[in-house]
N, C-alpha and C positions, 0 to 999 in steps of 0.2 A: 247501621249500628252507631255510628258518632252522632247523628241527630238524637237517636234514641237515648244517648248517654246525657247529652246536653238536656234534653227536655226532662229527663230524670232528675238530673242534678237541680235543675230550675224548680221542680216540683218539691224535692226534698228539703231545697233551702226555703221555698214558701211555707211548707208545712213547719217547719222549725221556727220560722218567723212568727207563724200564726199562733203555734204552740206558746213561744216565749213571751209574745206582746200582747196577744189578746187573752188566751186561756189562763196562762199564768201571770200576766200583766206585769211582766218583767221582774219577778221575783228571783228567778235565778241569775239575773244579771245584775243585782246588788240594789239597796235600799234607794241610790240616787238615781236610778233607772225608773223605779217604781214611782218615786216622788215626781219625777219629771213628766212620767205618762199621766199621772193624776193631774199635775199642773195644766197640761194641755187640754183636759176634758173639764177642768173646775166649773166654768161659767155654765156648761149645759149638763153638768152631771147629774141633777136632780131629775131634769127631763128625761136623760137617757135612762135612769134606773127606775123612773115612774112612780116614785113612792107615794102610797096612800097614806095622807096625814091622819085620817082616821084610824087605818089599821096600825099605823106606828104608835098613836096615842093609846089604844086598847091593849096592845100586846108588848108594848115597850114601857111608855111612859106611866101608865096607870098600875101596872103590877110592881115596877119598881118604886114608885112614889108610896105604895101600900106597904111594901116591904121596909120603908124607912119611915112610917109614920109614928112610929114611938121614938124616934131619935129627934132630939131638939135640934133646929136649925143643922140638917146634915151636910156634908161636904163631900160631893161626888166628883170623881175623875173620870174622863171617857177618853179612852186612848184610840187614836185613830179617828178623831171626831169628824174629820172630813168636812161637810158642809154645816155641821152642826145638828145633824140628824136626831141622836139622841138627846142632846140639850133641849131642842125644841119640844120632843115629845114629852120630856120630864117636867119643863118649866111651864107648859101648858095645864098641868095639873094644879089646881087650886089647893090641894092638900100639900103640896110640895114648897116649903118656906127656906129652903137651902141655897147653897152655890154650887154651880157646876165649873170645874175646870176641863177645857178640852185641848187637847194635845193631838198633833199631827206633824208629820215630815213634809207635807206638801204645802207650800206657802200660799198657793194660789186657791186651794181649797179652804184654808183659814180665813183668806179674805172674803170668800163667799160666806164662810160661817159668821164672820163680824157682821156682814151686812145683814144677814137674815136674823141674826140674834139681838141686834141692835135695840129692839123694844124692850129688852130684858135688863140693859143697863150693867149695873153693879152685880147682878145675880151671877154673871158669866165672866171667865177669865180664859183666854186663848194663847196657847203657848205653840211655838215653832220648835219641835225636837223629837228626836227619834225614839220610838218606843223601847228600844233595847236598854237605853239608861235614862229611866224616869228621875227626873231631877226634884226628888222629894225624899225625906227620910222614912224610915220603917213607921208602921202603923200610923198613917196620916189620915185616909179617907174612909168614910163610913160606907161608901159603894165605890167600885171599880168596874167600869165596863169597857167592853172591847168587842165591837160587832163587825164582822166581813174584814178582819185585820190579819188575823194571827197567820193565815196561809200566806201571806205576802210579806212576812217577815224571813231575815235568814235563819233565823234560831227561834222558832215558835215556842219550844219547851222553856228556853231562857226567858223570853218574854212573859210566858203564864207565870214564872217564879217571881218575875219583877211585879206584875200585877199583884200578887198574893202578898209579896214583901211591904208594899205601901198601903195595904189594906189593914184596917184595925181589927182587932179581936171582934168578933161577932159581925163583923162588917159583912156586905153583900157583895158576891162577884158574878157578874154576868158577862159571859162571852159566847160567841158563836164558834161553830166548827164545820167546816166545808164538806159535805156530803154528795151524793148524787153524781150523775154521770161524769164531770169534769174532775172530781177529786180524785181519781185515779191518775190523772195525768200532773198531779202536785205531789210528787214522793217526797218525804220528809217535811211536808209542809202542812198538808191536810192528814188528821189523825183518823183511821178507821176507828170506829166505835171502841172494839176491846182496847185498843192502844190508848185511845183517850181516856177511858176509865182508868188504866193503869198509872197513866200521867197525873189523873187528879188525885187518884189514891195515895202518891207519893208528896204531896202537898199538904200544909196543914189546915185541910178543909173539912167540913162536915155537912150533913144534910145535902148532898150532892144529887141533883136531880138534871138530867138530860132528857129535853123534849125535842120532839119535832117543830121546826119553825122554817116556813118557806119551802120552796122545792129543794134547793141545795144547800141548806144548813140545819143543823140542830142547834138549841140553845141551852147552854149550861147554866143553871143557877146553884150557887152553893154560899156558904157562910164560912167565913174564918174562923178558926178554932180559938177558944180562950173567952174568957170573961168579958162580955160586951162592956165597952166603955167609951162609946161614940157620943157624938154630938159637939156641936158648936163649931160654927164657921170660924177658920183662923185666918187672918190676913196672911196674904201671898208673902210678905216680908218675913214671916214666921216660919214658912214652910218650904220656900223655894231654895233650892241649894244649886251650886255649880256643877253642871253636868261633867266638866273636865277633871276639877280637882276634888269635888265633892264636898268644898266648904259650905258651911251653913252658919248663918244665913247670907244672903244676897243683900246688899244696900241698895235701897231704892234712891236714886239721886236724878232728879228732873225726870226726863224721859229715857231713863235707861236703869239697868239693875249692874250694879259692880261687884266684883267678887274681890273681898280683901286677900284672899288665900293666893289666887295666882294673878290677880290684877286684870282679868278679863273682863269687858264692858259688853254688856247685854242690852241692844237698844228696845224701847218700846215704839212700835211703828205708829203712824199716824191712824190706822184703823184699831190700833189698841193691842196688836198682837205682840207678846213678849217674845223676842226672837233670840232663842237659846242655841238654835242648831248649830252645830260644828261639822256635820258631816255632809252638808250640802256643799256641792263644787261651786267654785267661784263663778263658773258659767252659769250655773242654775241661779245663784244667787244675783246675778248681772241682770238676767232673764225677769226675775220675779221683781226687782226694783223698777225695772224699766215698765213693766206693766201696772204699777201702782198710780 
């Protein structure tokens, strides 16, 4: 009986660890753990996911570029950009002549994105920051995207509101929602479709479309309500605000942005990533800096 209890306990712990670290990817353990797990796999992440570049360009880059074709020099925010998957698919489109801002809490994923997006130069800016506090004022972007991210945030409804907040009236929202077999093991993170429809209906959105995408996700396309008034890429110094005190704008001084409101200094790393993150632990920051 004793050995049976020990073996049962081991199996239970192993099952819980598998759920927390593999299926849920650390989401119930907090953003720091999620970021740390992605840091560990960043160099091989694209190979693990086996992204098909043609598929990405056809089903993400092309329709988004077409949705923005009437907007002069559109400004796009990709939240949870990872290795720059969405920016690469969009910037590959000849019709897209705007700029993309990619944001992520995994610093090593951003390092990979910086390397892979280097050919696009000034068309891309990368920011190390949590999706729960987007460092931008209301009505800033012509499109906001967030793919395979919401289910790994502590408050996906709040993140959705943040995405819509920084979207300009008439702007395009593109997000994914986890479905399929594993979604049932993500309570409070993945939305059953009827719940998702109610959540979206509570936001200032119109022309909402939910479409199947891949085996484990739906794609949500929508427009923010209001008279369209988008277009025109604005410099980061005009739209970047302090994630701590919300002061706008930050001052660019050499290789850093400085907040006049609270005095915090946010460095621009050698790879070009703007390091706003304030939720990463000192331990994680040391690991990241040692890996550069």
